[in-house]
Backbone as JSON, one array per atom type, in Angstrom:
{
  "sequence": "MKVNTQSVNFNADQKLLDFIQKRMDKLDTFYDKIIKSDVYLKVENTSDKENKIFEARVSVPGDSFVVKKQCKSFEEGADIAIASLERQLKKRKEKLRSYS",
  "N": [[84.89, -32.54, 103.59], [83.37, -29.6, 104.78], [80.48, -29.29, 106.55], [78.15, -26.97, 107.08], [75.89, -26.8, 109.51], [72.53, -26.02, 110.54], [70.05, -26.07, 113.41], [66.63, -25.47, 113.49], [64.26, -24.31, 115.73], [64.97, -26.19, 117.82], [67.73, -28.2, 119.58], [70.25, -29.65, 118.19], [71.52, -33.02, 118.8], [74.88, -34.23, 119.23], [75.19, -36.5, 118.05], [73.67, -37.06, 115.62], [74.47, -35.02, 114.23], [77.06, -36.0, 113.7], [76.03, -38.23, 111.93], [74.87, -36.73, 109.98], [76.95, -35.52, 108.89], [78.84, -37.71, 108.11], [77.17, -38.86, 105.88], [77.09, -36.85, 104.23], [79.74, -36.4, 103.43], [80.16, -38.55, 102.03], [79.44, -37.52, 99.7], [81.06, -36.51, 98.02], [82.77, -38.5, 96.94], [81.05, -38.69, 94.41], [81.08, -36.45, 93.33], [83.5, -34.41, 93.29], [84.34, -31.58, 93.4], [83.03, -29.97, 95.05], [82.07, -27.2, 96.71], [81.06, -25.82, 98.95], [78.85, -27.06, 101.98], [75.17, -26.47, 102.92], [73.32, -27.44, 105.49], [69.88, -27.61, 107.11], [67.86, -27.87, 109.73], [64.95, -28.38, 110.64], [61.88, -28.16, 112.64], [58.7, -28.23, 112.73], [55.75, -27.13, 114.48], [53.36, -28.84, 114.5], [50.43, -31.32, 114.54], [50.86, -33.44, 113.18], [53.0, -36.28, 112.02], [55.19, -36.5, 110.39], [56.87, -34.15, 110.68], [59.3, -32.98, 110.81], [61.91, -31.02, 109.08], [64.08, -31.67, 106.48], [66.72, -30.11, 105.09], [69.05, -29.27, 102.64], [71.64, -27.9, 101.1], [73.69, -27.65, 98.24], [76.83, -26.34, 97.07], [78.04, -26.0, 94.05], [80.96, -25.24, 91.69], [79.5, -22.93, 89.72], [77.25, -23.53, 90.12], [74.25, -24.47, 92.13], [72.77, -27.02, 94.5], [69.65, -27.7, 95.65], [67.86, -29.43, 98.14], [64.67, -30.34, 99.56], [63.42, -32.31, 102.15], [60.69, -33.87, 103.84], [59.95, -35.63, 106.72], [59.61, -38.43, 108.93], [61.77, -38.6, 110.52], [64.82, -36.86, 111.11], [67.21, -38.67, 110.22], [65.74, -40.39, 108.49], [64.97, -38.21, 106.68], [67.36, -37.24, 105.77], [68.47, -39.36, 104.45], [67.07, -39.69, 102.35], [67.16, -37.33, 101.21], [70.05, -37.01, 100.51], [70.49, -39.04, 98.79], [69.09, -38.1, 96.62], [70.39, -35.84, 96.16], [72.98, -37.16, 95.44], [72.4, -38.5, 93.11], [71.81, -35.81, 91.59], [74.48, -34.63, 91.52], [75.74, -36.75, 89.87], [74.74, -36.71, 87.71], [74.95, -34.13, 86.58], [78.12, -34.47, 86.51], [78.18, -35.95, 84.53], [77.1, -34.48, 82.63], [79.21, -32.54, 82.12], [81.41, -33.97, 81.45], [80.27, -34.96, 79.03], [81.05, -32.6, 77.39], [83.44, -32.03, 77.51]],
  "CA": [[83.85, -31.45, 103.06], [82.84, -28.87, 105.84], [78.99, -29.03, 106.23], [77.6, -26.03, 108.07], [74.31, -27.38, 110.08], [71.89, -25.29, 111.52], [69.11, -26.64, 113.58], [65.62, -24.12, 114.01], [63.36, -24.68, 116.77], [65.38, -27.19, 118.62], [69.13, -28.14, 119.42], [70.48, -31.06, 117.58], [72.63, -33.62, 119.49], [76.33, -34.9, 118.39], [74.96, -38.27, 117.67], [72.72, -36.38, 114.46], [75.4, -34.08, 113.51], [78.12, -37.09, 113.05], [75.29, -39.12, 111.07], [74.85, -35.73, 108.92], [78.22, -35.31, 108.18], [79.07, -38.93, 107.66], [76.31, -39.02, 104.93], [77.44, -35.97, 103.43], [81.06, -36.83, 102.93], [79.91, -39.44, 101.19], [79.07, -37.02, 98.27], [82.36, -36.5, 97.38], [82.9, -39.61, 96.11], [80.29, -38.75, 93.37], [81.41, -35.08, 92.74], [84.93, -33.63, 94.02], [84.71, -30.24, 93.47], [81.89, -29.62, 96.08], [82.52, -25.8, 97.5], [80.61, -26.02, 100.37], [77.25, -27.49, 101.97], [74.81, -25.89, 104.45], [72.07, -28.44, 106.15], [69.18, -26.88, 107.77], [67.03, -29.05, 110.08], [63.68, -27.64, 111.12], [61.02, -28.77, 113.05], [57.51, -27.77, 112.7], [55.01, -27.19, 115.44], [52.01, -29.44, 113.77], [50.24, -32.64, 115.33], [51.66, -34.41, 111.78], [54.17, -36.86, 112.72], [55.94, -36.11, 109.55], [57.28, -32.55, 111.27], [60.88, -32.8, 110.79], [61.98, -30.99, 107.42], [65.84, -31.67, 106.4], [67.26, -29.16, 104.09], [70.5, -29.32, 102.06], [71.96, -26.76, 99.77], [75.23, -27.9, 98.12], [77.46, -25.24, 96.05], [79.57, -26.51, 93.17], [81.5, -24.03, 90.63], [78.78, -22.41, 88.76], [75.66, -23.81, 90.39], [73.94, -25.05, 93.9], [71.64, -27.84, 94.5], [69.04, -27.71, 96.96], [66.82, -30.6, 98.34], [64.41, -30.44, 100.89], [62.22, -33.39, 102.33], [60.01, -33.74, 105.34], [59.72, -37.06, 107.09], [59.21, -38.51, 110.77], [62.96, -38.5, 111.74], [65.95, -36.47, 110.54], [67.84, -39.87, 109.54], [65.11, -40.8, 107.07], [65.14, -37.27, 105.61], [69.18, -37.14, 105.4], [68.64, -40.72, 103.69], [66.42, -39.58, 101.01], [67.9, -36.21, 100.49], [71.15, -37.19, 100.25], [70.51, -40.1, 97.8], [68.79, -37.31, 95.87], [71.9, -35.01, 95.72], [73.82, -37.91, 94.67], [71.87, -38.32, 91.49], [72.12, -34.65, 90.6], [75.74, -34.64, 91.3], [76.25, -37.73, 89.1], [74.07, -36.18, 86.26], [76.03, -32.97, 86.38], [79.37, -34.92, 86.02], [77.91, -36.54, 82.97], [76.74, -33.53, 81.38], [80.19, -31.67, 81.78], [82.0, -35.06, 80.71], [80.05, -34.89, 77.51], [81.25, -31.41, 76.58], [84.74, -32.02, 76.85]],
  "C": [[83.55, -30.73, 104.76], [81.07, -28.83, 105.48], [78.77, -27.87, 107.79], [76.05, -26.35, 108.16], [73.75, -26.62, 110.98], [70.34, -25.79, 112.04], [67.92, -25.29, 113.99], [64.78, -24.99, 114.84], [63.96, -25.76, 117.7], [67.08, -27.1, 118.64], [69.05, -29.9, 119.23], [71.65, -31.66, 118.27], [73.56, -33.95, 118.39], [75.75, -35.88, 117.63], [74.51, -37.92, 115.81], [73.48, -35.85, 113.77], [76.28, -34.78, 112.99], [77.25, -37.67, 112.15], [75.25, -38.25, 109.67], [76.24, -35.65, 108.25], [78.93, -36.27, 107.75], [78.52, -39.01, 106.26], [76.75, -37.71, 104.32], [78.51, -36.0, 102.82], [81.11, -37.78, 102.04], [79.71, -38.89, 99.45], [80.44, -36.62, 97.28], [83.18, -37.16, 96.56], [82.44, -39.64, 94.49], [80.8, -37.58, 92.55], [82.61, -34.33, 93.66], [84.96, -32.22, 93.72], [83.69, -29.63, 94.24], [82.62, -28.42, 96.87], [82.39, -26.05, 98.54], [79.1, -26.59, 100.67], [76.81, -26.83, 103.47], [73.74, -26.6, 104.29], [71.09, -27.61, 107.11], [68.19, -27.94, 108.25], [65.8, -28.08, 110.75], [62.39, -28.79, 111.62], [59.72, -27.88, 113.2], [56.32, -28.0, 113.86], [53.45, -27.75, 114.72], [51.67, -30.86, 114.49], [50.61, -33.91, 114.12], [52.55, -34.91, 112.67], [55.55, -36.94, 111.73], [56.16, -34.54, 109.69], [58.48, -32.48, 110.87], [61.44, -32.61, 109.15], [63.88, -31.09, 107.41], [65.9, -31.14, 105.11], [68.32, -29.17, 103.52], [70.65, -28.52, 100.99], [73.64, -27.21, 99.49], [75.82, -27.23, 96.8], [78.43, -26.17, 95.32], [79.47, -25.15, 92.27], [80.15, -23.71, 89.51], [77.37, -22.82, 89.04], [75.46, -24.3, 91.93], [72.69, -25.65, 93.6], [70.89, -27.63, 95.87], [68.15, -28.91, 97.08], [66.22, -30.57, 99.79], [63.28, -31.54, 100.96], [61.85, -33.32, 103.8], [59.29, -34.98, 105.62], [59.7, -37.27, 108.49], [60.57, -38.68, 111.31], [64.08, -37.65, 110.65], [66.93, -37.51, 109.82], [67.25, -40.17, 108.48], [65.49, -39.68, 106.44], [66.68, -37.25, 105.11], [69.09, -38.04, 104.11], [68.16, -40.21, 102.15], [66.95, -38.27, 100.3], [69.39, -36.29, 99.95], [71.18, -38.45, 98.97], [69.99, -38.85, 96.39], [69.61, -36.42, 95.23], [72.54, -35.98, 94.91], [73.51, -38.29, 93.28], [71.89, -36.89, 90.95], [73.33, -34.39, 90.48], [76.27, -35.48, 90.01], [75.66, -37.18, 87.45], [74.7, -34.88, 85.87], [77.24, -33.44, 86.14], [79.18, -35.35, 84.89], [78.22, -35.48, 82.2], [78.27, -32.67, 81.22], [81.04, -32.75, 81.32], [81.64, -35.03, 79.31], [80.34, -33.68, 76.61], [82.34, -31.3, 76.59], [85.32, -33.07, 76.07]]
}
């Protein structure tokens, strides 16, 4: 799956981009009709430790899912957000199965 990653207010290193790509690729095992996914990495200028925002938008036929998490690190935010996306995709797949 092609993941479009945009980093706001900083430059993301290749290790972080590879980590996000690997985690997002796992979503294909739960729902194989994913059209595209966009990931936005943002850093807020606050004194708070949890100033990193991970936002993911996954497009599937007829719908799109958006998850936004604010954590201490992008890796932690990615893990939590992608776990949430897994649940949403499984739920959608079950709903589609029940209609047919």
